[in-house]
Phi, psi and omega in degrees: 000137183261125178287147179225157183247123180280172184305334179279351182094359178281131175291129184237129176253131171273128184310137173303135178300137178251021179285158184301331184291329181283339181220068188294154178284165185297135179291158173303129179093357173299166186290330184256120177290150180296128177298157180297158183302314181301320177297315177300323179297316185275326184277326183081201181288144186300328184281348178286150172293157186301335185272352188295305185293318175304318183298314182296315176303323180292322181295314179291323179294319178298314182298318178301305188296320181297314189283337176278342184299131178061019189300323182290350182297335182277000179054234178271010176057241175273108188294335172314305185278329177294326173294318176297321180295323173298320183291315180292341174280351177244347184220120179292329176296316174296327175302313183288324181273340188078041178286152180282336185223156181287347179276355174059060177269317185203152183264170171292175186263023172225165172290170198265356189304323184286345180273340189297317182296324180290319178299320174298321181291318181291323175304322186277314193250357181083167186278109178199169186303313185296316179300330180278322192262341180299317176303325176297317179297318180295324176294329176298309180296321174299325178292319175301318181292322177294318179297314176303307182302322178295324181280321181293328186296325184246352183236263182203158176308320182294323179294321182296319180296318176303309181304313180298317186291313182303317181298306185296334183260014175281119186307316181294329175293315178297337176282309189277339172278008172234020187229160190258023174281167181292346195289335176297306176305320181294317181294323179291318183290323173299321182287322174297321179298313175302321177296315185292323180295316180294323174300321181288325177292330184294316185238355182073009186282139184293322191300322181289323176291321173299316177298321179298317181291326177292325178290319181292323173303316181291327177297328176298327174287358173264315185209034175044232193296342178303326181300340184268355184303325182270354180307310181303312182293320180297319183289321184291321179296315178294315184298328183272316192263340185298139185281037181223164181302151185297325177298317180294322174304318177290324177295321176294324175290329176295315179292325176296315178303316177298317179295327176296314181294325179289317182299313184265344186267342183301314179294317182296322181297312180304315182293317178294326183273340181291135178305128181301332181291343184242011174230167180290157174300140179278104180300143181085356171259167179253351183221028171060040183232128176290326175304316178295318175300319180296315187262355180252269184301318180263002184240251185294334172307323183287337180277315184255001174083008180251066179277109178295126184086001176282168175278358180153162183270186177244242181279003176266233183302128183080349185276312174073132170056033175080012180204175181180205187301332184258019172100168181289136172261163180141169183299334184262015181300325176291347181253353188285180189288340183280329191235333188309316181288348180281314192219347197272000184316308185253016182293314177303317182295318180299319177295322174295312181297322181296313178296314180294321178297318179297323178295328182292334187261011192292335183263009182281162181286167184301327183275007186307123180281331179297310177295319179299324174301316182290329178288319179297309181278326178289317179297319175303320182291307184294323178294309182298322178298309183301320179295310182296328185286333188246351180290131188268346182272202185305125179216130179240148181304328181287347172304334185290355171303332177301329183286329192304313179299319183291319179298317180296308179303313183296320179294319180289316180298311182297316181292318180296322179291313182290332174295326176295327187250024188295344182288342175284135192297310187293331175290318180297322179292329177293322178293316179298320179295326178295319176294323176293319179298318182290313187287326179291317178296322179295324176303316179294320177295317180296325181289347174285342176237073188304332186275351184270110177045064188297338176286335189293324185295326180287326175297317178297312183297314181297310185296315181299316179294324174298318178296316182297326176297323180291316184293339175298322182253022189294331180289344180257347185276165172293158184301320178303307174299324180291319180289327176297319180297318177292318178293320174301318180297316178293321181294314180288329176291332178268348188301313179297317175302313181300315175301318178294322180291320180297315177300318181299313178297336183273352183243151171276154180225132181214162180100181184281327182237119183228152179225160183265161175087186185289163173304139181087356189279338185223094179260133183235153181295340177243243176295159176189172170110169184261118173066034177145241186238149177232123170073156167059043176256173172284178188298325186264121183196115354278189174165160180238015179295158177281105190252162175249116184257127177206160180146194182235132189259211186060163187084255187250351184247195179274150185294125173070021180188153176261200175243117172270144177153151185273165169295160175312136176078003183234170161240134189203177176256133177239140174234133177259130182254140176211212185226358181269226181223166173098159171203166184192155177215156175185133175293141178097214191242017187272174189253347192307146180075001178086359182265156175242115173252138170104183195281113165223132184194166182284332172228171183292149181254215178308144179071009178068017179271152178271186178237193179291327189260340179210179187260197185260157170278113183264118181287166178292322178296325181282325176298318181292324180299305183302321193278345177296119181057033185298326185293343181281356189232150167291318173234132174288343180194169170223143181216158178281124176089142188292318187295321181291316180297316183301319179304316181288322177299313178298319177294327187259330187078013177249153181297131173236127183283129173265101178288130179080004179069205184309306185268351183084009187259343178288141184279061184211130346285165172285167178305319182294317182291319180294324173300322177296315177304316181296310184301325182270013175067030187269342185234130186270307187232154168249127179267120185295148179085190175150204185276207190301134178069015180282176179059206178261016180301146172296160177066036177303143200306303189284158174302321181282346176068028183301314182298321178298319185296313183295318177303313180299317183294318181292318181295327183279344193237348190231154182281140177260156176219146183254133175227114191065231174256011182260146175249125180242151171250126179279103190282004170256004181230105172283155175289161183293335180289000000 
């Protein structure tokens, strides 16, 4: 280790690198042969203590088994993406474009990369819950391994294990690494990108930075612009810290940018240049353009709340006072009742550790890899937190899984670095402060659900304060007492998060919006809940009845409005009660006045239709009806909204057209196109009802009213038939009139 002197004259040593390049294995022809692979797998690096590799393998195995536990309880999880997986497993065209159906009518509202592993799995193992969700579990285990490797490379195996455990035991991570949304792949790829940038800073080699650019480009194909949130800190850290001349640094960054554009842009170029008439409509866009989807609905619209085709804004237009349908915005959003229990358990402690660790590196050289590691992972954490905290558009609690790897790495790095310097009084105080921050915040989070393990918050608080007291004097304690204090602090800091994680693993999760932890842990101003919706709805839920929505929102319901809608099989009046202000009413599925009229639900309501957040319950009679002569049609049925269509597609295995895409608001197909499909005998049935703006209800979602036009035309011209509780219109049989 080379000593450096800080401004006060104190000698500061940077930890010796523990990377393979610092302790290379014997070269070919050396006197000692390279040990066989099984031995290297179990033993690990020569410089590691003997327990390090077995402990890592135990962590990964425990994570795998925990995430596999009760996996099938989630069924098809988010049926929206599962239907796309089913389509891509039977059609290579649907595989490439990310189509919702094998007939390639419309795509999901994201690029397809996150679907590809699941689709390949289903091609091999068939359509079932395990085939869809096991690839997500494997991504979770891989992310834990990457975070461990990133932390262990520059700090210590113990620090790496702490980081890996923090990630595995973060509730939202346990949720989303067992779910089929794009977030699992995004979290993995962002972790790999951070790891590669630190490798590039360590030796200045261009290949690591180019690979990082390629990984971020591919992450763009998983969840578009969210992959770019960490670009500023990564680029700035490399530009400042890389151990090469500044001109070379600029050239390397340019090459990495080129790799990013090629890696993420090839698919975009193909889609934009492909004739629109022979590819599926780009779901989520209003003009059949992926670029529009990227920069509009999935891009800047998420920031300012002006997502064209969305079900409503957030803290932007119509949100008011820093909050709206998608929850309160502001610097404390990650700590609030909507999000805190998902990810923030160790967030206060991580911030304390980050600041203290950066202070310890103040005397190191510009190219210090230790400091660069802290800046890469800490910068990614702070940047992503800032965007999530102030974005006014669509925001769901599970988005915060993106924070989990950064949070875990910062915690492990900070704890490991401070532990090495614990004999300094201020460092021991910082360690103690981080434990106090963790247990005090854990107490607050647990106190938000007072009926959930009421004894745990006191155990955490008492145990944590005891550990903090020991850490204050850790530099004077014997090694055994010092380790006992550290272990007690770690266990109590993780106890609340672990309890929420165990609860998450024991339950199934399905629908479009899911949350981790016990019931009541994440209450949102708009949507909330596990597998659908939680709290604060009108009397009817779900339902497709023409409802009058009125009431007062925020808290558990929608802002300024309740949920109107009848109970399944009924038409009714619903009144939503809440705690905010405002009221509104409207027949149908519109939003004006803050009210929700009409069917949104966890399961299908009247007519067998699903809602915006989850799909329909498909009866045996309906399934039999659709499967009859199914091979004679491109689509066995068409329905308003993707969730409704997805339910029938997953039940039958045959393509079902989703009119209007996810929300029923996309102008696809047009009425003229739909008439053409019907005249050509490509669609057998139209399923009555649907998601937002579906059916013939007033307030049909899109401005053009495409979904409403199609529904009205079908109901006026074709014969209906009932199967189970669902109503279908046979598009091969016109009414006598």
